[in-house]
N, C-alpha and C positions, 0 to 999 in steps of 0.2 A: 187359793186353795185353803180349806179349813185346816187348822193346825192339828185337829184330832185325827185327820187322815194319816198323819205320820206316826201315830202310836202303833207299835207292832201288835199284831193280834195275840202274840204270846203273853202279853201283859194282862189280858182279860182273864179273870179267874174261871177255871173250868166249872161247868155246871155241876159236876159230881162232887165239888168241894165248896159249897155255898159259904162256909165260914173261913175260907182261906184268907180273906182280906183282914180278918181280925188279928191274925198273927203277923201280918206284913208290917215292916217298920214304917213309921210316919214319914211322909214327904217333907223335907226341911222347908220347902217354900210355902206349903199350904197347911201343914199340920195334919192332913188327912192321910189315911193309909195309902201306900204307893199303889198306883194304878186306879185309884178312885178319884173322880173329879178332875183328872189330869187335863182334860180338854178345856174345862172352865178356867182352871188355873192358868193355862197357857194363854187363853184369850184375854184374861185380866192382865197378865203381864204384858201382852202385846199392846193393849190399850194404854197402860201406864207408860210404856216406852214411847208410844206415839204422842202422848201428851208432853213428855219431856222434850221431844224433838220438834214441838210446835213453835215456830219462830215468834208467834204472837205473844208468847209468855215473856219475851224480852222487852215488851213495851213498858215494863215497870222499872227498867234500868235507868241509871243516871244519863246514859248516852241518849236515850230516847227523848229526853227533855232538853237537849242541847240544840240551840237554834241552828248552828252550822250543820249538824247532822240532819235535822228535820228538813231544812231547805234542800240539802243534797238529796235526801230520800224523795222528797216531793218532786224534784226535778227529774230524778231517775225514773220514777213511776210515770210521770206525765210524758216524758220524752219517749219512753218505751211504748206507751199507748199511742202517741202521735205517729211514731215511726211505723207501727203496725198499720195504722189507718192510711198513712201516706203511701204505703208500698204500692197500692194499685195505680198511683200516678208516677211510679218510679222515682219517688222523692223520699228524703228523710228530713228530719228537723233541720240539720245543718244546711242541706242544699236548699230547703225551703227558705231559710233565713237569708241566704245569698240572693235567691230569686226575689224575695220580698224587698230587699234593699235596692236591687237592680230596678225594681218597678216603682221605687219611691220618687223618682225624678231627680235624685241627688247625684246620679252618675258617679257612684263611689269607685275609687281606685282599689286595686287588690290590696294595697298596703292599708288603706282605710278599713276595708272589710276585715282584714286580719286583726287590726287593733280593736275595732268595735265588737267583734265576735269572740275576742280572746282566743284566737286560733293561730297556729303557726302558718306563716306564708305558704309553705308547701301544701298544707291542707286546703288553703283557699284555692291554690292552683288546681288541685284535684277536683274540688267542688265546681269550679267554673268550667273546667274541662267537661265534666259530666253534663252540666246545664247546656253547654255548647253542643254536645252530642245530641241532646234532646231538641235542639233548635230553639231554646228558650232565651239565650243571651248571646251577645257578641262582645268581643274585646275591641275597643276603639281607642285611638290615641287621645291622651289626656291633653286638652287645650292649655291647661295650666302648666304641664310638664311633659315635654316631648319624649322623655325617657320612660314615662309611665303609661299604663293602660287603664281605661275606665271600663266598667261593666255596664252594658246597656241591654235592657230587655227588648226582645223582639215582640211582634204582634202575637205570635204563638206563645211566647213566654208570658205575656199579660193574661192570655186566656187560661194558661196553666196555673198562673198565680191565683186567679179568682177561684178556680176549682180547689186548689190546695188551701186557700184561706178559709173556705167553707169547711173543709175537713179539720183544720186546726181549731176552728171554733167549736166543732162537735167534740173534739178531744178535750178542749178546755172546759166545756160544759160538764163532761163526765168527771174530770178531775176536781172540779169545784162544786159538785152537786150538793155537798153538805153545807155550802154557804149561800145565803140569800144575796140578792143584788147589791144591797148596801155593803155587806161584808166583802163581797168581791171587789168592789171599788176601793174599799179601805185597804184591802190586801194589795191591790194594784198600786195604790199611792205609796204604801209603805215600802214595797219592793223597789219602786222607782227611786225613792229616796236613798235606799241602800245601794242600788246598782249604779246610780249616776251622780250622787253627791261627791264633790271633790274630796280627796283624802286630805286629812289635816297635815 
């Protein structure tokens, strides 16, 4: 709704008194006589407020140049996009990650999944439960430890993984569209060094 619609009709000078505005006190915000140009002043104020509330103006802050913040933001934006695109397969980034590792041929245990994905074991249980409900994975006894279970992909799970991997590639392409192929590989190499190099 236009802000001028909220101006009461009584504020419009009567036709029989064309000079009434000359005696009206000036509007503190605009310097114009009250009732004159009010709609334009309100619209300008609204635009100024919208500019103030624009989150992009925070790009010039110190935080926006901190590596920890930038990587966290990039992950948040990328994961949000991927989750939206994976929804049609009834997957999310975390469940896709478990499915991908289940299809890796490594037969990971739930404990290994929790450690590698930096998730709580209870979260892994819930993710595996969901994938089992989809018929994508099964829990099998770990031949290395009878007390443990390994997660193995089913045939249907491998089909689902191929579909999901294509979706993830599309999401990655959108996230990295500002980078050329060489820059993407450089980024991948740097992130791998940060993510997997042993702590000193």
